[in-house]
N, C-alpha and C positions, 0 to 999 in steps of 0.2 A: 432257175425256172424248170418246171416239169412240163413236158409236152405230152398231153393226153390225146388219144384219138377218139373223136366223138362218133356218133352213129352214122354220120355221112362220110366218114373217112377223112374229115378235116382235122388238122392239128390245132389243139387248144392249149396255149401256153398259160400256165398257172404258177405264180410265185410259190416257191417251195415252202417257206415258213407258214403262210396262210393256209395252204392246202393241208399240210401236216397237222396244223392246229385244228382245222375244221374236221379232219378225220378223227382226231383224238377226242374232240368234243361231241361230234354228231355221228361218227361211224362212216360206213361205206357211202360214197357219193353217187350211188346209182340204185334206183328202186328195183330194177329187175335182178341185179346182183344180190341185193338184200333178200329178195324172195328166195333165190336159189340157196343162199347161205343159211337162211332160216330152216329150209327143208333139210339141208345137210346137218345142221345142229340137232334137229329133231331125230334124224336117223342115228346120229352118233349116240344120242341119249338112250336110244332103244337097245344098244348093244353094250356089253360090259367088257371093255378092253382092259388088259392089264396096264398098270401104271407104266408110262414111258414106252408103250407099244409103238412100233415104228410105222409112220405114215408117210406117203409120198403124194404130193400134189403135182400132177402132170399138166404142163401148160398153165403154169400158175399165174401168168399175167402180173397184175399188181399185188398179188399175194393175199387177197382177201379170204379165200378159202383156206389157204395155208394158216392164216391167223386163227380161223375158226377151229381148225384141227389142233393147233397149239393150245388154244384156250380150253379145249376139251381134255387136256392133259396128255396128249400124244407127243412123241418126239418126231419132229417134222422135217422132212427134206422136201424141197420144191425145185422143179426144173422148168426152164423155158428156153426158147431159142433166141429171144430178144434180150440183148444186154441192157438196152435202155429200160425195158420194163422191169428187169431184175434189179437194176439200180434203184428204181423207185420203190419196188417191193421191199428191198432191204431197209430203206429209210423209213417206210411206213411201219415195218415190223419193229424196228429199233424204237420208234416213237411210242409204239404201244407196248414196248418192253416184252416182246415175244422172241424167244430164241428159236430161230429157224435157219436151217442150212440151205442156202440157195446155190444152184448149179446151172451153168449154161450148157445144156446138152439136149439132144434130140430123143424123142420117145422111141425112135426106131432102133437106137443102139445106146442103151443106158449103161453107165459104168458101175452099176450095182451088182452084187453077187446074186445068184439065183436063190429063190426061197428066202428072201430077206425082209419084205415088208408085211405087216399085218393088214394094212388097208391102203388102197390107192384111190385117189379122187381124180376124175377125168371129166371136168365140166367145160362145156362150150369149146371142145377141141376137135372131136372126131370129124365134124363137118369141114374142117380146114385141111384135112389130111388127104394126100394122094392115095395112100394105101392103108385104110383103116384096119384091115385084118392083120397086116404086119405089125402095126402098133399094138394091137390087142394081144398078139402072141408074145411080144416083148414084155408087156405088162404081166401076162400070165407067168412068164419066166421069173420075174422079180418078186412076185407074191408068194407068201408062204402057203403050204397046203391048208385049205379051208380059209385062206385069206379072202378079204372082200374087196371088190371093185365097185365104187359108186360113181356112176357116170351119167351124163345127159346126152340126148341126141334130139335133133329137130325132126319133126314130121314133115312130109312133103307139103310144099306151099306153092302157090302160083305167083307169089311176089318175088320174081327173080331179081328185080332191081334191089330189093332189100338184101338178099343173099349176096349179091355181087358187092354191094357197098360194105358189107361186113367181112368180105374176103373169104366167103365160103366156096369150097370146091364142089360141095354137094348141096343141093337145094332141099335136103331132107331125106330121111330114110323110111320107107314103108316098114311097118312092123315085121312083115315076112322077110324082108331083106335084112333087117337088123338081126332077126332071130338066126338067120343063116350065118351071118358074120360071127356072132358070138359062139355059135355051135362050132364053127371051123376053128375058132380060137380056143376051144375046149372049156369055155365057161358055162356054168349053170345059172340060169336066171331065177332069182328068188322073189323079188318084189318089183312092181312097176308103179310109179307115181306120175300121173298126168297133171300138167299145170299150164298156166298162161292161156287157158281157153276162155276164161271169163273176162268181163269188162275191165277188171283191175289189172290183169295180166297184159291186156292190150294197151291199157293206159300207160303202163310202164314202158312198153315199146315206143309208143307215140312220144312220150316225154323224152326218151333217149334220143329220138331223131329230131326233136325240135331245138333243143339248146342244152349244151353241156352244163352251163351255169344254172339254168332253170332246174335241170335234173338234180343238181347238188342241193339246191334250196328245198325243193319239194320232197326229196328223199329224207332230208333232215326233219322236216315238219311232220311227215307221215311215220317216222320211225317208231314213236311210242305206240302206234296203233297197228304195227306190222303183223302181229300174230292174228289179230281180228280180221285184217284185210286179207291175209293169206287164207284163213279159214273160209271166208266168204267166196273168194275166187275159186277155191277148190270145190265148194259146194255147187257153184253154178257152172263149173267146168264139167266136161264129160269126156269119155273116150273119143267121141266123134268130133268135138270142137277144140280139143287141146292142140296146142302148137308144138309142144315139147314134152318129152318124157325124161324122168330120172329113173334109172334102174339100179338095183342092187344085184351084183353078180358074185358068184362064189367060185373059187378055184377048187375043183374036185378032180380026182384021178379016176 
């Protein structure tokens, strides 16, 4: 049995074989995660990395973004502090025949050499951290010069119940605060993508909080239309109504 945590913090037990089979057949069992992964894939396609360039997925969870990096032809390392999530991630990667090196370690003190990775991915993590700036400085250390960091961060919201249920230590970052954090961590911001401000993005959140099983089914049904749905959501979203941002940062000296 796999124990997944749903949007309300409840444990949902799912038999391992059916879940792995469903993931292999339909893909990621969460609409919001599919949105973010599709944005990540589009970003990766816009850059020309050398074959087997080194990538690091930080706070990898169940490894869905790690898999996207691997499918893009990158050599992938993935870290998380949860041994349970890492065990699930390893099985999912094995089922999808992706070679990924998973490690149980903290972003604050990574066991990688300096100037090692070409790209780091840092999705849905910074809001869980006590010291975001310290984490970003450590990511800066392991990135190669001119290496890229692709990360997400939530904007301020009044729904503190939502943030608490998701285990967030920060209920969002104003753009000015985030700009100061990345400046102190010595990163240069290249691109900003706002998302989840439209009705489809909000629908993904509502589905996540209604039923883990329902989320799996609807995500599978909507999968063939994901690109179209994402384009619509991006068009009706704006800087003012977006709930999250994805940014591309560059390590410069």
